Steps between C-alpha positions, in 0.01 A plus 500: 500500500682328208473123534575209281186318388537123494329187609137511579256778594527393858883539488449864362253582788742363752793721363273799482387442865859498617608796296202719592433372851138411436308178456451514126199313367430648154689633211379760251641648178523873438145511367352336813470150333526214750780259411431142583770341295873600502515434130290806440781725623711680248866602547419881520181477727469701807303287737288599807443263795255534784365319810158448348358853468369622160748638251580876543662682211778732645446730211166599649647623820380201693130582432278195443408432138133540571573858624631588172214363301208706644449438867552881550170555316311304767189674612492590871233641729610727781298578809630846599334618822178323407489603137579265215736583211562263214833519311790302356820378660689691231333817587621476863852379409621653175459875542694516840695177532661615825185605677329320782203405265755329264656309778158395625374360176818402312461142615157330501521377854638822651182570712456140611160494686453876509179477297130558584221253450462600134877440437584875474833599643457710810675845524413708809533849338265776389317413179436850384873579513593168351293540176718780357808297575358197316400716205846646489650147478261423218569793271772718657282808544412667828131535502322595834128554523348817645484490879787266545782643714830486324681482833321169570595355162863620557518309833367178325754541222776522760365203688495284184831633378377639169789734458418648161149590616631667817676758277186565302294544815746739661490719198123488481465596856728787474327633190152468682611721783355850482759777438606674812266773569659842564172699427353713765225364724160594380209656684329162516721394796391812693122477406482161675654636819277567811523865580512433881807275485861626427628362166882489488614626170843580626760537230261378218501634146191709396688703249255656246201327647152648494393518870267785461192522727590202695459461876856462610463583870761373746697314232866467552681625192833557675783505241258403226544619145197713408676707244273647220202340664148645468373550852253779429205506749648192670438468882849469668384597840768375759688308229867451542699649216835527679790501257266416222569619148207723380700686241291622207179355654158669493327530840262787408206524757638192686407455871826513689375547850756375747724362227856403582736622215834535699798521257279407214591614147214680328703719268293639217179349634168676483302524821256771405198541729613220742378486852751438775287652774362241752213629702593266792841672535713229332765694306640397173885445517713584196812570691820485287292428183631598155224713356695691235284651232182348642162673426307522829278792404178534709595216739377488861810449712404637843760381758693305241866396590730622225809526712827501299303401187609615160240716320734682261296641203181351639151657435329551840261781375185544709597209731387494857818462705364628824704365793725308260855402604728633249819523709815446288278455190647594157242738350735657244300632204176369627171675417335560833264761378158492661614256763378502862818480710350604832685346790724315261857428619749621243798511729819429295309445172640615174267739323744648248314607191171388647174681399291619792267754324136503592553287810188454714708542818803726501847347570594627838863616548509315826533178289857416426558436132797487259 
């Protein structure tokens, strides 16, 4: 307000009270000097009046003078979850002025009586997660000791509102995550599996894995990726390989008694010297399997079910196919020389270009073939 200065100091205070709507008791000049005589006022002075409180310079955004002259360097002790931390008020306030910690300690009496018997300010949070936060406020670097969970530090940073630290932590957590593993499952998983219990490996990726000589009895490999696997000498008795991908795999001398390979893809695989024959009478089932170009030379396949399977260009030399079901099977260009086909069902099979020389059992004309 612009007022005329006249009379005594009391007159000035009375005018100021009416103009400002307060009960003015003191007058200060622009530098905070208390005026006790109206004669000290110059024509161009800007005066400040108050109701008795200490002078506050408006150029300091209303902060007390003592705050500007070092109170932010006051030493404080914090009791965080039972652990003591000693720091300065400026550390808690200056780095993140909008954080909860800054609001807690901006004013000296912010916590009132929330202090323990030693005068430390009580904070009910985890001390191990608070320490990296305090260090960040001290020097601006995210340093977390080994064994400290970054997710815990992130939650504390969110609680205290340390926004710049939240961003650092989110990046650190992302970088610490292991890359997504698309590699095939190793033999270690299978070695630890009890042989009497069925392990479900349905749809899993074993591509290119070395599973040779493992006991894989009764394991469910339905729709699993076993392409280019080494399964030589493995025991796959009663294993479920339905619709599994065995293309290019090596199963030489594997035990395949009672195996289920319905509609599986074993194109180009090697099954030399395999045993499909189960003495108990349980027959291996390869119905509808893709066995193009497989090498099954010398395999024991008594009673095997190869109905409507594709064996085009396969090598079946010296195989025991006695009593095998080959109805509707594609045997085009197969090498069946030396095979035992006694009582085998070849009805509707395609034997175009197949080699039957030196067969142990003659192919009877009563069997219907194409």
